[in-house]
C-alpha positions as CSV (number, residue, x, y, z in Angstrom):
1,M,83.7,87.2,70.2
2,P,81.8,90.5,70.7
3,T,80.4,92.7,67.9
4,L,81.8,96.0,66.9
5,R,78.9,97.7,68.7
6,E,79.8,95.9,71.9
7,L,83.5,96.6,71.7
8,G,83.4,100.2,70.5
9,E,85.7,101.9,67.9
10,A,88.8,102.4,70.1
11,E,89.0,98.7,71.2
12,A,88.2,97.4,67.7
13,I,91.1,99.4,66.3
14,R,93.4,98.3,69.1
15,L,92.7,94.7,68.2
16,L,93.2,95.3,64.5
17,T,96.5,97.0,65.0
18,R,98.0,95.0,67.9
19,D,100.2,92.8,65.6
20,R,102.9,95.2,64.4
21,A,105.5,93.4,62.4
22,E,108.8,95.0,62.2
23,R,109.9,95.5,58.6
24,A,112.6,97.5,56.8
25,G,111.4,100.8,55.5
26,V,108.6,101.2,58.0
27,I,109.5,104.2,60.2
28,V,106.0,104.6,61.7
29,G,103.4,101.8,61.4
30,P,99.8,101.2,62.5
31,G,98.4,103.1,65.4
32,D,99.5,106.7,64.5
33,D,97.7,109.3,62.3
34,A,99.6,108.1,59.3
35,A,102.4,105.7,58.3
36,V,105.9,106.9,57.6
37,L,107.7,104.8,54.9
38,R,111.1,104.9,53.3
39,F,111.9,103.6,49.9
40,D,115.2,102.4,48.7
41,P,117.3,104.7,46.5
42,G,116.7,104.3,42.7
43,E,113.1,103.1,43.0
44,D,109.8,104.4,41.7
45,L,106.6,104.2,43.7
46,V,103.8,102.0,42.3
47,A,100.4,102.3,43.9
48,T,97.1,100.4,43.3
49,T,93.8,100.0,45.1
50,D,90.9,97.5,44.9
51,A,87.8,96.8,46.9
52,Q,85.3,94.2,47.8
53,V,81.6,95.2,48.1
54,E,79.1,92.9,49.8
55,G,76.7,91.4,47.3
56,R,79.0,92.2,44.4
57,H,82.4,90.6,44.7
58,F,81.7,87.3,46.5
59,L,78.9,84.8,46.9
60,P,77.7,84.5,50.6
61,G,78.7,81.2,52.2
62,W,81.4,80.3,49.7
63,M,84.4,82.0,51.4
64,T,85.5,82.3,54.9
65,P,86.4,85.8,56.1
66,G,90.1,84.8,55.8
67,E,89.7,83.6,52.2
68,R,88.0,86.9,51.3
69,G,90.9,88.8,52.8
70,A,93.4,86.7,50.8
71,R,91.4,87.3,47.6
72,L,91.4,91.0,48.1
73,A,95.2,90.8,48.5
74,A,95.5,88.8,45.3
75,A,93.6,91.4,43.3
76,N,96.0,94.1,44.4
77,L,99.1,92.0,44.2
78,S,98.2,91.1,40.6
79,D,98.2,94.7,39.7
80,L,101.7,95.1,41.0
81,A,102.8,91.9,39.2
82,A,101.6,93.5,35.9
83,M,103.9,96.5,36.6
84,A,106.9,94.3,37.7
85,A,106.7,96.0,41.1
86,R,107.8,94.5,44.4
87,P,105.0,94.7,47.0
88,R,105.9,96.6,50.1
89,W,103.1,98.2,52.2
90,A,99.3,98.2,52.3
91,L,96.5,100.3,53.8
92,L,93.3,98.6,54.7
93,S,90.0,100.4,55.0
94,I,86.8,98.7,56.2
95,G,83.2,99.8,56.2
96,A,81.4,97.4,58.6
97,R,78.0,97.3,60.3
98,P,78.0,97.6,64.1
99,D,76.7,94.0,64.5
100,H,79.8,92.6,62.6
101,E,81.5,90.1,64.8
102,M,85.0,91.1,65.7
103,G,86.5,87.7,65.3
104,A,85.3,87.5,61.7
105,L,86.9,90.9,61.1
106,L,90.2,89.8,62.6
107,D,90.1,86.6,60.4
108,F,89.6,88.7,57.3
109,Q,92.6,90.8,58.2
110,H,94.8,87.8,59.1
111,G,93.9,86.1,55.8
112,L,94.8,89.3,53.9
113,A,98.0,89.8,55.9
114,R,99.2,86.2,55.2
115,A,98.5,86.6,51.5
116,L,100.4,89.9,51.4
117,G,103.3,88.4,53.4
118,Q,103.9,85.6,51.0
119,D,105.0,88.3,48.5
120,G,106.8,90.5,51.0
121,A,104.1,93.1,51.9
122,L,102.5,94.1,55.2
123,V,99.6,96.3,56.4
124,V,100.9,99.6,57.8
125,G,97.6,101.4,58.5
126,G,94.0,101.9,57.5
127,N,90.6,103.0,58.6
128,L,87.5,101.5,60.2
129,A,84.1,103.1,59.6
130,A,80.5,102.1,60.5
131,V,78.0,101.6,57.7
132,E,74.2,101.0,57.6
133,G,73.9,99.0,54.4
134,G,76.3,96.8,52.4
135,E,79.7,96.3,53.9
136,W,83.0,96.9,52.0
137,W,86.7,96.4,52.3
138,S,89.2,98.5,50.4
139,L,93.0,97.8,50.1
140,T,95.6,100.2,48.8
141,L,98.9,98.5,48.0
142,L,102.2,100.3,47.5
143,G,105.1,98.8,45.7
144,A,108.6,99.6,44.4
145,V,110.1,99.1,41.0
146,E,113.6,99.9,39.6
147,R,113.5,103.5,38.5
148,G,112.2,103.9,34.9
149,H,111.6,100.1,34.4
150,A,107.9,99.6,35.4
151,W,105.9,97.6,32.9
152,T,102.9,99.4,31.5
153,R,100.2,98.6,29.0
154,S,101.5,101.1,26.4
155,G,104.9,99.7,25.2
156,A,103.9,96.9,22.8
157,R,104.9,97.0,19.2
158,A,103.7,95.2,16.1
159,G,105.7,91.9,15.8
160,D,105.9,91.4,19.6
161,L,104.8,88.0,20.9
162,L,101.8,87.6,23.2
163,A,102.4,85.4,26.2
164,V,99.9,84.4,28.8
165,T,100.5,82.7,32.1
166,G,98.4,79.9,33.5
167,S,95.0,78.9,32.0
168,P,92.7,81.9,31.8
169,G,89.0,81.0,32.1
170,R,89.3,78.7,35.1
171,S,88.0,81.3,37.5
172,A,85.0,82.0,35.3
173,A,84.3,78.3,35.2
174,G,84.6,78.0,39.0
175,L,82.2,80.9,39.5
176,A,79.7,79.5,37.0
177,L,79.8,76.1,38.7
178,A,79.3,77.7,42.1
179,R,76.3,79.6,40.9
180,R,74.8,76.5,39.3
181,G,75.6,74.3,42.2
182,G,73.3,75.9,44.7
183,G,75.8,76.6,47.5
184,P,79.1,75.3,49.0
185,N,77.4,72.2,50.4
186,A,75.7,71.2,47.2
187,K,76.8,68.1,45.2
188,A,78.5,70.2,42.6
189,A,80.6,71.9,45.2
190,R,81.7,68.6,46.7
191,D,82.6,67.0,43.4
192,E,86.4,66.7,43.4
193,A,86.5,66.7,39.6
194,W,85.6,70.4,39.7
195,R,87.8,71.3,42.6
196,P,90.7,72.9,40.6
197,L,88.2,75.2,38.9
198,L,86.6,76.2,42.2
199,E,90.0,76.8,43.7
200,A,91.0,79.0,40.7
201,W,88.0,81.2,41.6
202,L,88.1,81.0,45.4
203,R,91.9,81.1,46.0
204,P,93.8,82.8,43.1
205,R,97.5,83.6,43.5
206,A,99.1,86.5,41.8
207,R,102.1,86.0,39.6
208,V,104.4,88.3,41.6
209,A,107.4,86.0,41.8
210,F,107.4,85.3,38.1
211,A,107.2,89.0,37.2
212,L,110.0,90.0,39.6
213,A,112.2,87.2,38.3
214,L,111.5,88.2,34.6
215,A,111.9,91.9,34.9
216,P,115.7,92.1,34.8
217,A,115.7,90.3,31.4
218,R,114.1,93.4,29.8
219,A,112.1,91.0,27.6
220,V,108.6,92.5,28.4
221,R,107.5,95.6,26.5
222,A,103.9,95.8,27.8
223,A,101.8,93.9,30.4
224,I,98.4,93.7,31.9
225,D,96.8,91.3,34.4
226,V,93.7,89.3,33.6
227,S,91.3,90.8,36.2
228,D,88.3,91.4,33.9
229,G,88.8,88.7,31.2
230,F,91.3,87.6,28.7
231,A,89.8,89.4,25.6
232,G,88.8,92.5,27.5
233,D,92.1,93.0,29.1
234,L,94.0,92.2,25.9
235,A,91.9,94.9,24.2
236,R,93.0,97.4,26.8
237,L,96.7,96.6,26.3
238,C,96.3,96.9,22.5
239,E,94.4,100.2,22.8
240,A,97.1,101.6,25.0
241,S,99.9,100.5,22.7
242,G,98.1,101.3,19.4
243,V,98.3,97.7,18.2
244,G,96.1,94.7,17.4
245,C,96.6,91.0,18.0
246,D,96.3,87.8,16.1
247,L,95.6,84.9,18.6
248,R,96.1,81.3,17.6
249,A,93.8,78.9,19.4
250,G,96.2,76.0,18.8
251,S,99.0,77.9,20.7
252,L,96.9,78.3,23.9
253,P,97.4,75.7,26.6
254,E,95.1,72.7,26.4
255,D,92.8,72.5,29.4
256,P,90.6,69.4,29.2
257,L,88.9,70.3,32.6
258,L,87.9,73.7,31.3
259,A,86.5,72.1,28.2
260,R,84.5,69.6,30.3
261,A,83.1,72.4,32.4
262,A,82.0,74.3,29.3
263,D,80.1,71.2,28.1
264,A,78.6,70.7,31.6
265,L,77.5,74.3,31.8
266,G,76.2,74.5,28.3
267,L,78.7,77.2,27.3
268,G,81.3,77.4,24.6
269,A,84.9,76.9,25.8
270,E,85.8,80.2,24.2
271,A,83.1,82.0,26.3
272,L,84.9,80.8,29.4
273,R,88.5,81.3,28.2
274,F,88.1,84.7,26.6
275,G,85.1,86.1,28.4
276,P,84.7,87.9,31.7
277,S,86.9,86.3,34.4
278,D,89.2,87.4,37.2
279,D,92.0,84.8,36.9
280,Y,94.8,87.2,37.9
281,E,97.1,85.8,35.2
282,L,99.4,88.0,33.1
283,L,99.2,88.9,29.5
284,L,102.7,90.0,28.2
285,A,103.9,91.6,25.0
286,V,107.3,90.1,24.6
287,D,110.2,91.1,22.4
288,P,110.8,88.1,20.2
289,A,114.4,88.1,21.2
290,G,113.3,87.7,24.8
291,R,111.2,84.5,24.4
292,E,113.9,82.2,25.6
293,A,114.3,84.3,28.8
294,C,110.6,84.2,29.4
295,E,110.5,80.4,29.1
296,R,113.5,80.0,31.3
297,V,112.1,82.1,34.1
298,A,108.7,80.3,33.8
299,R,110.5,77.0,34.3
300,E,112.5,78.3,37.3
301,T,109.4,79.7,39.0
302,G,107.0,76.9,38.1
303,T,104.8,79.2,36.1
304,P,102.8,77.8,33.2
305,I,103.3,80.1,30.1
306,A,102.1,79.9,26.5
307,F,102.9,82.1,23.5
308,A,99.5,82.6,22.1
309,G,99.8,84.9,19.2
310,Q,101.5,88.0,17.8
311,L,100.7,91.7,18.0
312,T,100.0,93.5,14.7
313,G,99.9,97.1,13.4
314,E,96.1,97.1,13.1
315,R,95.1,99.1,16.1
316,G,92.4,97.5,18.2
317,K,91.7,94.6,15.8
318,L,91.6,91.3,17.7
319,T,91.3,88.0,15.7
320,L,91.3,84.4,16.7
321,E,92.7,81.7,14.4
322,G,91.0,78.4,14.8
323,A,92.4,74.9,14.4
324,G,91.5,74.9,10.7
325,G,93.2,78.2,10.0
326,A,90.0,80.2,9.7
327,R,90.0,83.6,11.4
328,K,87.2,85.5,13.2
329,P,86.9,88.6,15.3
330,L,87.4,88.2,19.0
331,D,84.8,89.8,21.2
332,P,86.8,92.2,23.4
333,R,84.2,92.8,26.1
334,G,85.0,91.8,29.7
335,F,83.6,92.3,33.1
336,D,81.8,95.7,33.5
337,H,80.9,96.8,37.0
338,F,78.1,99.0,35.6
339,G,77.1,97.1,32.5
340,G,76.5,93.8,34.4
341,R,78.5,91.7,32.0
342,R,80.3,88.8,33.7
C-alpha cells in the first residue's frame, strides 16, 4: 500500500474514516469538524487520554501495528475501569512521518477499534499530522458513569480491605524477558514457558467488565489501575485518601511462573511484583462488608482477585508483612516518564 506522502492528507483521512459504525448516542461521527455525542440521562462524563511515543512505549519488532493499537486502547480502557465508567467514544490523533505506509496505519487503527469495541466503545473522530522525528499516537476516551457514583482514588478509609485483580508484575517480567531475549525471534521469545508473561506485556486486557459488574454493589470506596506499578499506584491511592496500607505477602496470589522468571532474570520476585509495571490490573479499597460481593462478581466475570492487606490511618506509610510475620517498608516508586525508572 502507498505511503502517506504518496496518498496525500485528504485521501489518508478518507481511508481512516471510511468505516463509520452506527452507534447509539453518535449524532455526528468521523468526517466532520467535530463529533456530536449524546449521553443518557443521569450520567456523568468520564474522560481520559494516553499516548504512545516511538522509542518510549514499545520495543521495535515486538508488536504488529494492530497489537500496538490494542495496547493503546487497553491503557485508556483501564483508566475508565478504575472509575467504574462505561466506555463510549474515542478520539484518535496520530503524528506520522510522510513515509509511513498507509496499510500499517490502518492496521493500527483496526487493532485499536477492535479492542475498544470489545468493551462497547468506538472511534468518532481524531486528527492526522505529519512529523519529522519520532511518531506518536494519542487516544482520548470518553465514558459514562451513573451520576455521583464514579470511583476515585480519594474515598478509602482506615480499615478498608485492599483487593487486587490478576497477578501484578507479569507485564514487568514479560518486558524484562523481551529486553534480555534479543528480539522477537530469539530463543527466549520462542520459549513457550515464558509465553504467559510475554502475553501479559504484549496484550493486556483492561478489567472493564469486572468493574462495571461490581459498581452497583457499592462495595468499592476507592480505586486505581496498575499502570505504573503496584507499589507506586498504591502509594497514589493512599496519598489521595490520606491513609496507609499494610500488605501481607501471604495473601497475594501465588505465581510460580513469576517467581521462576525472577530467578532467571536475577531479580527479586518483589522487584517484579511491586516495582514499575503496566499490568492494567485494579487496586481496590473495599468496604469490609462488601468483600463477599467482590468475590461473587470476580467469580461471575472470571476475574482473579485477592485481598492483599488492609488500609491504615498512617498516611502514606506502606508496609509489607513477610511469611514469617516480619514487616518492612515498601518502596513506593513506580514508572517515571522523566526519571527513567522502570
